[in-house]
C-alpha positions in Angstrom: 19.6 -119.1 243.4 20.2 -122.6 244.7 22.5 -124.7 242.5 22.0 -128.4 242.1 24.4 -130.4 244.3 27.0 -132.8 242.9 26.1 -136.5 243.0 28.7 -139.0 244.1 29.4 -142.3 242.3 28.7 -144.2 245.6 26.4 -143.2 248.4 27.9 -142.2 251.7 27.8 -145.0 254.3 29.4 -148.1 255.5 30.9 -150.0 252.6 29.1 -147.7 250.1 26.0 -150.0 250.2 22.6 -148.5 250.8 19.0 -149.2 249.9 18.0 -146.5 247.5 15.1 -145.4 245.3 16.5 -145.6 241.8 15.5 -143.4 238.8 16.4 -143.4 235.2 19.0 -140.7 234.3 17.9 -138.5 231.4 20.8 -137.5 229.2 20.4 -133.7 229.0 21.3 -130.4 230.7 20.2 -129.3 234.1 17.9 -126.2 234.1 16.6 -124.5 237.2 13.6 -122.3 237.8 12.9 -120.2 240.9 9.5 -119.4 242.3 8.3 -117.3 245.2 4.8 -116.9 246.5 5.2 -113.1 246.3 6.9 -113.0 242.8 5.8 -116.1 240.9 8.4 -117.6 238.6 11.0 -114.8 238.5 14.4 -116.3 237.7 15.9 -119.2 235.8 19.2 -120.6 234.5 21.4 -123.5 233.8 23.3 -125.3 236.5 25.9 -122.6 236.9 24.6 -119.4 235.5 21.4 -117.3 235.0 19.9 -117.3 231.6 17.4 -115.4 229.5 15.4 -116.3 226.4 18.2 -115.1 224.1 20.4 -118.1 224.9 21.1 -120.0 221.6 20.5 -123.4 223.1 18.5 -123.1 226.2 16.5 -119.9 225.3 13.4 -121.9 224.6 13.6 -123.7 227.9 11.6 -121.0 229.8 8.7 -121.1 227.4 8.7 -124.9 227.6 8.7 -124.7 231.4 5.8 -122.3 231.5 3.8 -124.5 229.1 4.3 -127.8 230.9 5.6 -127.5 234.5 5.1 -124.0 235.9 1.5 -124.3 236.7 1.4 -127.8 238.2 4.6 -127.2 240.3 3.2 -123.9 241.7 -0.1 -125.6 242.6 1.8 -128.2 244.7 3.9 -125.4 246.3 0.9 -123.5 247.4 -0.9 -126.6 248.6 2.2 -127.5 250.7 2.5 -124.0 252.1 5.9 -123.4 250.7 7.0 -119.8 250.4 9.6 -120.4 247.6 11.3 -123.1 245.7 13.7 -124.0 243.0 12.6 -126.6 240.5 15.2 -128.6 238.5 14.4 -130.0 235.1 16.4 -131.9 232.5 16.5 -130.3 229.0 16.9 -133.1 226.5 15.9 -134.5 223.2 16.5 -137.7 221.2 19.8 -136.3 219.8 21.2 -135.0 223.1 24.4 -136.6 224.3 26.6 -135.6 227.2 25.0 -132.2 227.7 25.2 -131.3 224.0 22.1 -130.6 221.9 21.2 -130.5 218.2 19.5 -127.2 217.3 16.8 -129.0 215.3 16.0 -131.6 218.0 12.6 -132.1 219.6 13.6 -131.2 223.1 11.5 -131.4 226.2 11.8 -130.9 230.0 11.7 -133.6 232.7 11.2 -132.5 236.3 13.7 -134.4 238.5 14.0 -132.5 241.7 12.4 -129.7 243.7 14.0 -127.7 246.6 11.5 -125.8 248.8 13.1 -122.8 250.5 15.4 -123.9 253.4 14.1 -127.5 253.3 16.6 -129.2 251.0 15.5 -131.4 248.2 12.2 -133.2 248.4 12.9 -136.9 249.1 12.2 -139.5 246.5 9.0 -141.0 248.0 7.5 -137.6 248.6 8.6 -136.4 245.1 6.8 -139.4 243.5 3.6 -138.6 245.5 3.6 -134.8 244.9 4.5 -134.7 241.3 2.7 -137.8 240.0 1.4 -137.3 236.4 4.1 -134.8 235.5 7.0 -135.6 233.1 9.5 -137.0 235.6 12.3 -139.6 235.3 11.2 -143.2 235.1 11.1 -144.8 238.6 12.9 -148.1 238.7 12.1 -149.2 242.3 14.2 -149.7 245.4 17.6 -151.4 245.0 20.6 -152.1 247.2 23.2 -149.8 245.8 26.5 -151.7 246.0 29.2 -152.7 243.7 27.1 -155.5 242.2 24.3 -153.1 241.4 26.6 -150.6 239.8 28.1 -153.4 237.7 24.6 -154.3 236.5 24.0 -150.8 235.4 27.3 -150.7 233.6 26.5 -153.9 231.7 23.0 -152.6 230.8 21.3 -155.3 232.7 18.9 -153.1 234.7 15.5 -153.0 233.1 14.0 -149.6 232.4 17.2 -147.6 231.8 16.9 -145.5 228.6 20.6 -145.0 228.0 22.8 -142.9 230.2 22.4 -144.6 233.6 20.6 -144.2 236.9 20.4 -141.9 240.0 19.8 -143.4 243.4 18.2 -141.4 246.3 17.6 -142.1 249.9 16.4 -139.9 252.8 14.8 -136.4 252.5 15.6 -132.7 252.7 19.0 -131.8 254.0 19.6 -135.5 254.8 19.1 -136.7 251.3 21.8 -139.0 250.0 22.3 -139.5 246.2 24.5 -141.6 243.9 24.8 -142.2 240.2 26.0 -144.9 237.8 26.6 -144.8 234.0 26.1 -147.5 231.5 29.0 -148.8 229.5 27.1 -148.2 226.3 26.8 -144.5 227.2 30.5 -144.1 228.0 31.4 -145.9 224.7 29.1 -143.5 222.7 30.7 -140.5 224.4 34.2 -141.7 223.4 33.0 -142.5 219.9 31.5 -139.0 219.5 34.3 -136.9 221.1 37.4 -139.1 220.8 39.3 -140.9 223.6 41.0 -137.8 225.1 38.1 -135.3 225.0 35.6 -138.1 225.7 37.4 -139.2 228.9 37.5 -135.6 230.1 33.8 -135.2 229.5 32.9 -138.5 231.2 35.0 -137.5 234.3 33.5 -134.0 234.3 30.0 -135.4 234.3 31.0 -138.0 236.9 32.1 -135.1 239.2 28.7 -133.4 238.7 29.8 -131.1 235.9 28.0 -130.4 232.7 26.5 -127.4 230.9 27.6 -124.0 232.3 
């Protein structure tokens, strides 16, 4: 089952500057759902392992996916002639922080990427077109991703960011380039919740693309 790739802090390219489509980053946990034309939705898991409905935190994720995203994503897949795909959705609620979730929270799923079989990830422009109307991260427009832009995100000056930060995307398929930036307020909240030592470890882990197992 395809795992979600790590996202760099800066896009690859000369000077680290690139025009990118920017999306709000939902503070949650990455869940993935696999579909095939012959089998339907037949497998799901977190970023690093397969799951079933007995999982104490993510167990309800499959039912949520079936209720909100499975049908619409499958209809797109069939219309596009895809034979199989993996859909990636963020599991999060108002109380989620750094991949940790409160058991009584009103969690939901936000579709943020789709990978058709052997095609890589759908590019940002196509993603916005194909999955319009579904719960997806807020689109914040095109921005030149450079040190000044990252500093704006860090200060909380970019309009439309809910809390954690942003993800930038450019290109399509196997040529897709991604980058991410966190807000200073989010980093401060992590350090406040988990303490300086553990908080820094968590921030660095998430910066490297880590998170829930």
